[in-house]
C-alpha positions as CSV (number, residue, x, y, z in Angstrom):
1,M,141.5,53.4,96.2
2,P,140.7,56.2,93.8
3,L,137.3,57.9,94.1
4,R,134.6,56.6,91.8
5,L,132.5,59.7,91.3
6,V,128.9,59.9,90.1
7,A,127.1,63.1,89.3
8,G,123.4,64.0,89.8
9,V,122.5,66.8,87.4
10,D,119.3,68.9,88.1
11,I,118.7,71.3,85.3
12,G,116.0,73.7,86.5
13,N,114.1,76.6,85.0
14,A,116.0,79.1,87.1
15,T,119.1,77.3,88.4
16,T,121.1,74.2,87.6
17,E,122.3,72.1,90.6
18,V,124.9,69.4,90.5
19,V,126.1,67.0,93.3
20,L,129.1,64.7,93.0
21,A,129.1,61.6,95.2
22,D,131.4,58.8,96.1
23,A,129.7,55.8,94.6
24,L,131.1,53.5,97.2
25,T,130.3,55.4,100.4
26,R,127.2,57.2,98.9
27,T,128.3,60.5,100.5
28,P,128.4,63.9,98.8
29,V,131.9,65.0,97.7
30,A,131.2,68.3,96.0
31,W,128.2,70.4,95.0
32,D,127.3,73.7,93.6
33,R,124.7,75.5,91.5
34,T,124.6,78.1,88.7
35,M,122.0,80.0,86.7
36,T,120.5,77.9,84.0
37,R,121.7,79.0,80.5
38,G,118.7,79.7,78.3
39,P,115.4,77.9,78.5
40,K,115.3,74.6,80.4
41,G,115.9,71.7,78.0
42,S,117.7,73.8,75.4
43,P,121.2,72.8,74.2
44,S,122.6,75.8,76.0
45,S,121.1,74.7,79.4
46,I,122.8,71.2,78.9
47,Q,126.1,72.8,78.1
48,G,125.9,75.0,81.2
49,A,125.2,71.9,83.3
50,A,128.2,70.0,81.7
51,A,130.5,72.9,82.5
52,L,129.4,72.8,86.1
53,V,130.0,69.1,86.3
54,R,133.6,69.5,84.9
55,R,134.3,72.3,87.3
56,L,133.3,70.2,90.4
57,A,135.3,67.2,89.1
58,R,138.4,69.4,88.9
59,R,137.7,70.6,92.4
60,A,137.4,66.9,93.6
61,S,140.5,65.9,91.6
62,A,138.7,63.0,90.1
63,E,136.8,61.9,86.9
64,V,133.1,61.4,86.8
65,T,132.3,57.8,85.9
66,L,128.6,58.1,85.5
67,A,126.0,60.9,85.6
68,A,122.2,60.9,85.9
69,V,119.6,63.3,84.7
70,A,115.8,63.4,84.6
71,P,113.5,64.3,81.7
72,L,113.2,68.0,81.5
73,R,109.9,69.9,81.7
74,P,110.3,73.5,80.7
75,V,108.0,76.2,82.0
76,R,107.0,79.4,80.3
77,T,106.4,82.2,82.9
78,S,104.9,85.5,81.7
79,T,102.8,88.4,82.8
80,A,99.9,90.0,81.0
81,T,98.6,93.5,81.8
82,V,95.1,93.0,80.6
83,P,92.8,96.0,81.6
84,E,89.6,94.9,83.2
85,P,86.5,96.1,81.4
86,P,85.1,99.2,83.2
87,P,82.2,98.4,85.4
88,D,78.8,99.1,84.0
89,T,77.7,102.4,85.5
90,G,74.9,103.1,83.1
91,R,74.4,106.8,82.5
92,F,76.8,107.8,85.2
93,A,80.5,108.3,84.5
94,V,83.8,109.3,86.3
95,P,85.7,111.5,83.8
96,V,88.7,112.1,86.3
97,A,89.6,111.0,89.8
98,G,92.7,111.5,92.0
99,V,94.4,114.3,90.1
100,A,97.8,115.3,91.3
101,S,97.1,119.0,92.2
102,P,93.5,119.9,92.7
103,G,92.6,123.3,94.2
104,G,90.1,124.6,96.6
105,S,87.8,122.4,98.7
106,G,84.3,121.3,99.1
107,V,81.7,119.7,96.9
108,G,79.4,121.2,94.2
109,V,76.8,119.8,91.8
110,G,75.6,121.8,88.9
111,R,75.1,122.0,85.1
112,P,78.3,122.2,83.1
113,V,78.7,125.6,81.5
114,P,81.7,127.1,79.5
115,L,83.2,130.0,81.5
116,G,82.2,132.6,78.9
117,E,78.5,131.6,79.2
118,V,78.2,131.4,83.0
119,P,75.1,133.4,84.0
120,A,75.5,136.2,86.5
121,A,72.9,134.6,88.8
122,G,70.5,131.7,89.0
123,E,71.0,127.9,88.9
124,P,74.2,126.3,90.2
125,V,76.8,125.7,87.5
126,V,80.1,124.0,87.1
127,A,82.4,126.3,85.0
128,L,84.4,124.7,82.2
129,V,87.6,126.6,81.9
130,A,89.6,126.4,78.7
131,A,91.6,129.6,79.3
132,G,94.8,129.9,81.3
133,Y,94.8,130.9,84.9
134,R,95.8,134.6,84.2
135,E,92.5,135.1,82.3
136,A,90.3,132.5,84.1
137,A,91.0,133.6,87.7
138,P,89.9,137.2,87.4
139,R,86.8,136.2,85.3
140,L,85.7,133.6,88.0
141,R,86.4,136.1,90.8
142,T,84.2,138.7,89.1
143,L,81.4,136.3,88.5
144,L,81.4,135.1,92.0
145,A,81.4,138.7,93.4
146,A,78.4,139.4,91.1
147,G,76.4,136.5,92.6
148,A,76.9,133.8,90.1
149,R,76.4,130.3,91.6
150,I,79.6,128.7,90.5
151,V,79.8,125.6,92.6
152,A,83.0,124.1,91.0
153,A,85.4,124.7,88.2
154,L,87.0,122.2,85.8
155,L,90.2,123.1,83.9
156,A,91.8,121.5,80.9
157,A,95.3,122.8,81.9
158,D,97.3,121.8,85.0
159,E,96.5,125.0,86.8
160,A,93.9,124.1,89.5
161,R,95.9,125.5,92.4
162,L,96.9,128.7,90.6
163,V,93.2,129.4,90.0
164,A,91.9,128.3,93.4
165,N,94.5,130.4,95.2
166,R,93.2,133.5,93.4
167,L,89.5,133.1,94.3
168,D,87.8,134.5,97.3
169,A,85.6,131.4,97.9
170,P,86.4,127.8,98.6
171,V,85.3,126.5,95.2
172,P,86.6,123.0,94.4
173,V,88.8,123.2,91.3
174,V,90.0,120.1,89.3
175,D,92.3,120.2,86.4
176,G,93.3,117.7,83.6
177,V,89.7,117.3,82.6
178,D,88.5,116.6,79.0
179,L,86.1,119.5,78.9
180,A,84.4,118.3,75.6
181,A,83.4,115.0,77.3
182,V,82.0,116.8,80.4
183,A,80.1,119.5,78.4
184,G,77.5,117.0,77.2
185,A,76.5,115.9,80.7
186,A,73.2,117.0,82.3
187,L,74.8,117.4,85.7
188,V,78.3,117.3,87.1
189,A,79.4,116.6,90.8
190,V,82.8,117.8,91.9
191,E,84.5,117.2,95.3
192,V,88.0,118.1,96.6
193,V,89.2,117.4,100.1
194,P,92.6,117.9,101.8
195,P,95.5,115.7,100.4
196,G,95.6,112.3,102.0
197,R,91.9,112.4,103.0
198,P,89.2,110.2,101.3
199,L,86.2,111.8,99.6
200,R,83.1,111.9,101.8
201,R,80.2,113.0,99.5
202,L,81.0,111.4,96.1
203,T,81.6,108.1,97.8
204,D,78.2,108.3,99.3
205,P,75.7,106.6,96.9
206,L,72.7,108.1,98.6
207,F,74.2,111.6,98.1
208,L,74.8,110.9,94.5
209,A,71.3,109.5,94.0
210,G,69.7,112.6,95.6
211,S,72.0,115.1,93.7
212,F,71.3,113.5,90.3
213,G,67.7,112.5,90.9
214,A,68.5,108.8,90.3
215,A,65.8,106.2,90.4
216,P,65.9,103.5,93.1
217,A,66.8,100.9,90.5
218,E,70.1,102.8,89.9
219,T,71.4,102.4,93.4
220,G,73.7,99.5,92.3
221,L,75.1,101.6,89.5
222,L,76.0,104.4,92.0
223,R,77.6,102.0,94.4
224,R,80.0,101.0,91.5
225,V,80.7,104.7,90.9
226,A,81.4,105.3,94.6
227,R,83.6,102.2,94.7
228,R,85.9,103.7,92.0
229,L,86.5,106.8,94.1
230,A,87.9,105.1,97.2
231,D,91.1,106.6,98.5
232,V,91.2,109.6,96.2
233,S,91.1,113.2,97.2
234,S,89.4,114.7,94.2
235,A,86.9,113.5,91.6
236,V,84.3,114.4,89.0
237,V,81.2,112.4,88.4
238,T,78.7,113.1,85.6
239,V,75.2,112.0,84.7
240,G,73.4,112.1,81.3
241,G,76.4,112.1,79.0
242,P,77.1,109.7,76.2
243,V,77.3,106.0,77.4
244,S,80.3,104.1,76.0
245,A,79.4,101.0,74.1
246,R,80.6,97.7,75.7
247,S,82.9,95.8,73.5
248,S,81.7,92.5,72.0
249,D,85.1,91.6,70.4
250,P,86.6,88.1,71.1
251,L,88.6,87.8,74.2
252,P,92.2,88.9,73.5
253,S,93.4,86.8,76.4
254,W,91.7,83.6,77.4
255,V,92.2,80.2,79.0
256,R,90.7,76.9,77.7
257,T,88.7,75.1,80.3
258,P,86.6,71.9,80.0
259,S,83.6,74.1,79.4
260,G,85.2,76.3,76.8
261,A,87.3,79.5,76.7
262,V,87.0,81.9,79.6
263,S,88.5,85.3,80.5
264,L,91.7,85.5,82.6
265,V,89.6,86.8,85.6
266,E,87.3,83.8,85.5
267,A,90.3,81.4,84.9
268,A,92.1,82.9,88.0
269,R,89.0,82.2,90.1
270,L,88.7,78.6,88.9
271,S,92.4,77.8,89.0
272,A,92.7,77.9,92.8
273,D,91.0,74.5,92.9
274,A,91.6,73.2,89.4
275,R,93.0,69.7,89.0
276,P,96.4,69.5,87.3
277,G,96.0,69.7,83.6
278,A,92.5,71.2,83.7
279,F,93.6,74.2,81.6
280,P,95.3,72.8,78.5
281,Q,95.6,76.0,76.4
282,Y,95.8,79.7,76.8
283,A,96.6,82.9,74.8
284,V,97.7,86.3,76.0
285,D,97.1,89.7,74.3
286,G,95.8,88.2,71.0
287,G,98.9,86.0,70.6
288,E,99.0,82.4,69.3
289,P,97.4,79.8,71.6
290,I,100.0,77.9,73.8
291,E,99.5,74.3,74.6
292,V,100.4,73.4,78.2
293,A,100.2,70.4,80.5
294,D,99.3,72.7,83.4
295,L,98.7,76.3,84.0
296,A,99.1,78.5,87.1
297,L,97.4,81.9,87.0
298,V,97.5,84.8,89.6
299,D,95.1,87.7,89.4
300,V,97.4,90.4,90.9
301,G,94.8,93.2,90.6
302,A,92.2,91.1,92.5
303,L,94.7,90.7,95.3
304,T,95.4,94.4,95.6
305,S,91.7,95.0,95.7
306,S,91.0,92.4,98.4
307,L,93.7,94.0,100.6
308,L,92.0,97.4,100.1
309,F,95.1,99.0,98.7
310,R,94.9,102.8,98.1
311,A,94.1,103.7,94.5
312,G,97.3,103.7,92.6
313,A,99.2,101.8,95.2
314,G,99.3,98.5,93.3
315,T,98.9,97.6,89.6
316,G,96.6,95.1,88.1
317,G,97.2,92.3,85.6
318,Y,97.9,88.6,85.6
319,A,101.0,86.5,86.2
320,L,101.0,83.1,84.4
321,A,103.2,80.0,84.3
322,G,102.5,77.2,81.8
323,L,104.1,73.8,82.1
324,L,105.0,72.8,78.5
325,P,103.9,69.3,77.5
326,S,107.3,68.0,76.3
327,A,111.0,68.7,76.7
328,G,111.8,68.8,73.0
329,P,112.9,66.3,70.4
330,V,116.3,65.5,71.8
331,P,116.4,63.7,75.2
332,A,118.5,65.4,77.9
333,D,120.5,62.3,78.7
334,E,121.8,62.1,75.1
335,L,122.7,65.8,75.0
336,L,124.5,65.6,78.4
337,A,126.3,62.4,77.5
338,E,127.6,64.1,74.4
339,A,128.6,67.3,76.3
340,L,130.4,65.3,79.1
341,D,131.8,62.5,77.0
342,T,130.6,60.3,79.9
343,P,127.8,57.8,80.2
344,V,124.5,59.3,81.4
345,V,121.5,57.4,82.8
346,R,117.9,58.8,82.7
347,A,115.9,58.7,85.9
348,P,112.1,58.3,85.7
349,S,111.3,61.9,86.7
350,E,112.6,64.9,88.6
351,A,109.8,64.4,91.2
352,A,110.9,60.8,91.9
353,A,114.5,62.0,92.3
354,A,113.3,64.7,94.7
355,L,111.6,62.1,96.9
356,S,114.7,59.9,96.9
357,G,117.0,62.9,97.7
358,A,114.8,64.6,100.3
359,S,114.1,61.4,102.2
360,T,117.7,61.4,103.3
361,T,116.9,64.3,105.6
362,P,117.6,63.2,109.2
363,G,114.4,62.2,110.9
364,A,112.3,61.9,107.7
365,P,109.7,59.1,108.0
366,P,109.4,56.4,105.3
367,D,106.0,57.7,104.2
368,V,107.1,61.3,103.9
369,V,105.5,63.5,101.2
370,V,108.0,65.8,99.5
371,V,107.0,69.3,98.2
372,D,109.8,70.4,95.8
373,L,109.5,74.1,95.2
374,G,111.4,75.0,92.0
375,G,111.7,78.1,89.8
376,G,109.1,76.9,87.3
377,T,107.2,74.0,89.0
378,V,106.0,72.7,92.3
379,D,106.4,68.9,92.6
380,V,104.3,67.0,95.1
381,V,105.5,63.4,95.5
382,G,105.1,60.6,97.9
383,P,105.0,56.8,98.1
384,D,101.6,56.7,96.3
385,G,102.5,58.9,93.3
386,E,103.6,62.4,92.1
387,Q,102.1,65.6,90.7
388,V,104.0,68.2,88.8
389,L,102.3,71.6,88.6
390,A,103.2,74.9,87.0
391,G,104.0,77.8,89.3
392,G,107.0,78.3,91.5
393,G,109.6,80.9,92.4
394,D,109.6,82.5,88.9
395,L,105.8,83.0,89.0
396,L,106.1,84.6,92.4
397,T,108.8,87.0,91.0
398,A,106.6,87.9,88.1
399,A,103.6,88.6,90.3
400,V,105.7,90.7,92.6
401,A,107.1,92.7,89.7
402,L,103.7,93.2,88.3
403,G,102.0,94.2,91.5
404,L,104.7,96.6,92.6
405,D,105.4,97.8,89.0
406,V,109.2,97.1,89.4
407,T,111.6,95.1,87.3
408,R,112.0,91.4,87.9
409,G,115.5,91.9,89.2
410,V,114.1,94.1,92.0
411,A,111.2,91.7,92.6
412,E,113.6,88.8,93.0
413,W,115.1,90.4,96.0
414,A,111.9,92.1,97.3
415,K,109.9,88.8,97.5
416,R,112.3,87.2,99.9
417,G,111.1,88.7,103.1
418,P,110.5,91.7,105.3
419,A,111.3,95.3,104.2
420,V,111.6,98.6,105.9
421,R,110.7,102.2,105.0
422,V,113.8,104.5,105.2
423,E,112.9,107.4,107.3
424,T,116.3,109.1,107.4
425,P,119.7,108.0,106.0
426,Q,120.2,106.0,109.2
427,L,116.7,105.3,110.5
428,A,114.1,102.9,109.2
429,V,110.6,101.7,110.2
430,Q,110.0,97.9,110.2
431,E,106.9,96.1,109.2
432,D,105.7,95.9,112.9
433,G,106.2,99.7,113.3
434,D,109.4,99.5,115.3
435,K,112.2,101.9,114.4
436,V,115.7,100.6,113.9
437,F,119.1,102.1,112.9
438,L,120.4,100.9,109.6
439,P,123.8,99.2,109.5
440,A,125.1,101.8,106.9
441,P,123.8,105.3,106.0
442,Q,121.6,105.3,102.9
443,S,121.6,107.9,100.2
444,A,119.2,110.8,100.5
445,G,117.3,109.5,97.4
446,A,116.3,106.4,99.4
447,V,114.5,108.3,102.1
448,G,110.8,107.7,102.0
449,W,111.2,104.4,100.0
450,L,110.3,100.9,100.9
451,A,113.6,99.0,100.9
452,A,114.8,95.5,101.3
453,P,118.1,93.8,101.6
454,G,119.7,93.5,98.2
455,P,122.9,92.4,96.5
456,A,124.7,95.6,97.6
457,G,122.9,96.8,100.6
458,M,119.4,98.2,101.0
459,L,117.6,98.1,97.7
460,P,114.8,100.8,97.2
461,I,111.6,99.2,96.0
462,T,108.7,101.6,95.8
463,V,107.2,104.7,97.5
464,R,103.6,103.6,96.8
465,I,103.1,101.4,99.8
466,G,104.4,101.1,103.4
467,P,106.0,98.2,105.2
468,A,102.8,96.9,106.7
469,E,101.0,97.0,103.4
470,W,103.9,95.2,101.7
471,R,103.9,92.5,104.3
472,A,100.2,91.8,103.7
473,F,100.7,91.9,99.9
474,R,103.8,89.7,100.0
475,L,102.2,87.0,102.1
476,A,99.0,87.1,99.9
477,L,101.1,86.6,96.8
478,K,103.0,83.7,98.3
479,Q,99.8,82.0,99.3
480,A,98.3,82.6,95.9
481,V,101.4,81.2,94.1
482,L,103.1,78.6,96.4
483,G,100.2,77.8,98.7
484,T,97.8,77.2,95.8
485,A,100.2,75.0,94.0
486,V,100.8,72.9,97.1
487,R,97.1,72.6,97.8
488,R,96.4,71.5,94.3
489,G,99.2,69.0,94.3
490,L,98.2,67.5,97.6
491,A,94.5,67.3,96.5
492,A,95.6,65.4,93.4
493,A,98.1,63.2,95.2
494,G,95.7,62.1,97.9
495,D,96.4,61.7,101.6
496,P,99.6,63.7,102.5
497,G,100.5,61.1,105.1
498,G,102.2,61.9,108.3
499,T,104.8,64.5,107.3
500,V,105.3,67.0,104.5
501,L,108.9,67.9,103.7
502,V,109.6,71.1,101.8
503,V,112.7,71.3,99.6
504,G,114.0,73.4,96.7
505,G,115.3,76.9,96.2
506,P,112.2,78.7,97.5
507,A,112.2,76.5,100.5
508,G,114.9,78.8,101.9
509,D,112.3,81.5,102.2
510,D,111.8,82.2,105.9
511,E,108.0,82.5,105.3
512,V,107.5,79.4,103.1
513,L,106.7,77.0,106.0
514,R,103.9,79.3,107.2
515,V,102.5,79.4,103.7
516,V,102.5,75.6,103.3
517,D,101.2,75.1,106.8
518,A,98.1,77.1,105.9
519,V,97.0,74.5,103.4
520,L,97.8,71.3,105.3
521,P,95.2,69.3,107.3
522,D,95.5,69.2,111.1
523,G,97.7,66.4,112.3
524,V,100.1,66.5,109.4
525,G,103.8,67.1,110.2
526,L,105.8,69.8,108.5
527,G,109.5,70.5,108.0
528,R,112.2,71.9,105.8
529,G,114.6,69.4,104.2
530,N,118.3,68.9,105.0
531,V,119.3,66.7,102.1
532,A,121.9,64.0,103.0
533,G,122.1,65.7,106.3
534,A,124.6,68.2,104.9
535,L,123.2,69.9,101.7
536,G,120.3,72.0,103.3
537,H,117.0,72.6,101.6
538,R,118.6,72.5,98.1
539,Y,119.9,69.7,95.9
540,A,117.1,67.2,96.6
541,V,116.7,66.3,92.9
542,A,120.5,66.4,92.2
543,W,121.3,64.1,95.2
544,G,118.4,61.7,94.3
545,L,119.9,61.5,90.8
546,A,123.4,60.9,92.2
547,L,122.0,58.1,94.2
548,R,120.4,56.7,91.1
549,A,123.7,56.9,89.3
550,A,125.5,55.1,92.2
551,D,122.9,52.3,92.0
552,D,123.5,51.8,88.3
553,L,127.3,51.9,88.5
């Protein structure tokens, strides 16, 4: 008897998966996946899915009698680098911190004075040097020898070390300074410590208060100043200069909540426990408002701060994923039927298909709750209902790319698991500190880089953080993206029952069960799906759709 093939077609935001099944025996015959062409729900995405169906049918040497597809919910994933407003530090300011090549050492507090006007003796001053080092160094040396109380020097040009190395005293020298901005201050404090060491005096609010004659009510302002100087080896702090006006312009980036529009930082704080659909609209960088059925938002900068990253080690900004409210004017089943020239049935939803397909995992109980982790959405579905939330693998990729300041291509590989720091072309340090020999020698350019397995061997990622820091950041991002979505979905869906089964592309991540486990109540079982006992953690939706097509044949 010839095969009667049915096809389950799952068009995702990142990948399209197809399973062909024998309608009589209800067993998988052929399956494969490909990158989704264009946006999910677009004609190109349907055409790509049809091409995959035809390719699998040729592999099985049979014709597809009936196909099934679910309504498509496209997701828009984006990142927004929105600078946080500077903290209110009142009359105190930090003109520069953490310059690349400071000179000298020590700390000095004094009145800012142009080099040509430094008095021969008297009050402590901070010399403002506009001249080059060939002229400035001899002049500073002469003034110091004559008894001038030069406690620090600030340079406009990148010549701090050239000047400091030509002085006979350990005067802290910082370059790259806007001298005009500093000249208007009443007092200036400068500190330089050895590279890699944190500042001691300028990060001490009590020292700053005593040096500047601050009032007790200004202690909070000085704590904010000190907080900005963590993990840098040089800095300049001023008091008494012009105070920048705080902007009152409308928010360029905002999220609509039931109580009105709020900033991204406030929305990120609220989103962790927001019910699905609580944020119906958002705008980024002054763009047009975007209507969404659900919004996921990650404050990447807040994560780096909470992990006490060194200054400059991670970048700030926000990664967003919005679930669009509709799939477009043309139903996917009509487009797919036209592309395949084959009848196509439409299932109620992708989430329902995921439950049907994932439930074929050996050992899955009848009341299992399925968590389908996709590229654009996280679906939580069980016997009592379903929830579709924005935020999946694509949002995690965007957050990693933003946090590490790398391309999404690099982030796609970096997010998957542990990395190493390449110590020599053949030796690396793992995240637990152990040293291992690499399977193949790396290029000299990779030495000192954090690297992860990539498509063609070890892929250099960044030099800004080490393996242990990356592990903490990676797990925090996964918890913020995937863990938050699962928690929100389970809270909206009600009691998770006896067992939660995780399926979908991101379910193959070795760390994902740990992330989901962290948001589950005690007593709830947890496992990774093995669809139809043969397809692994993928293809839950496609297999559920294939079973639907077999039922309708």
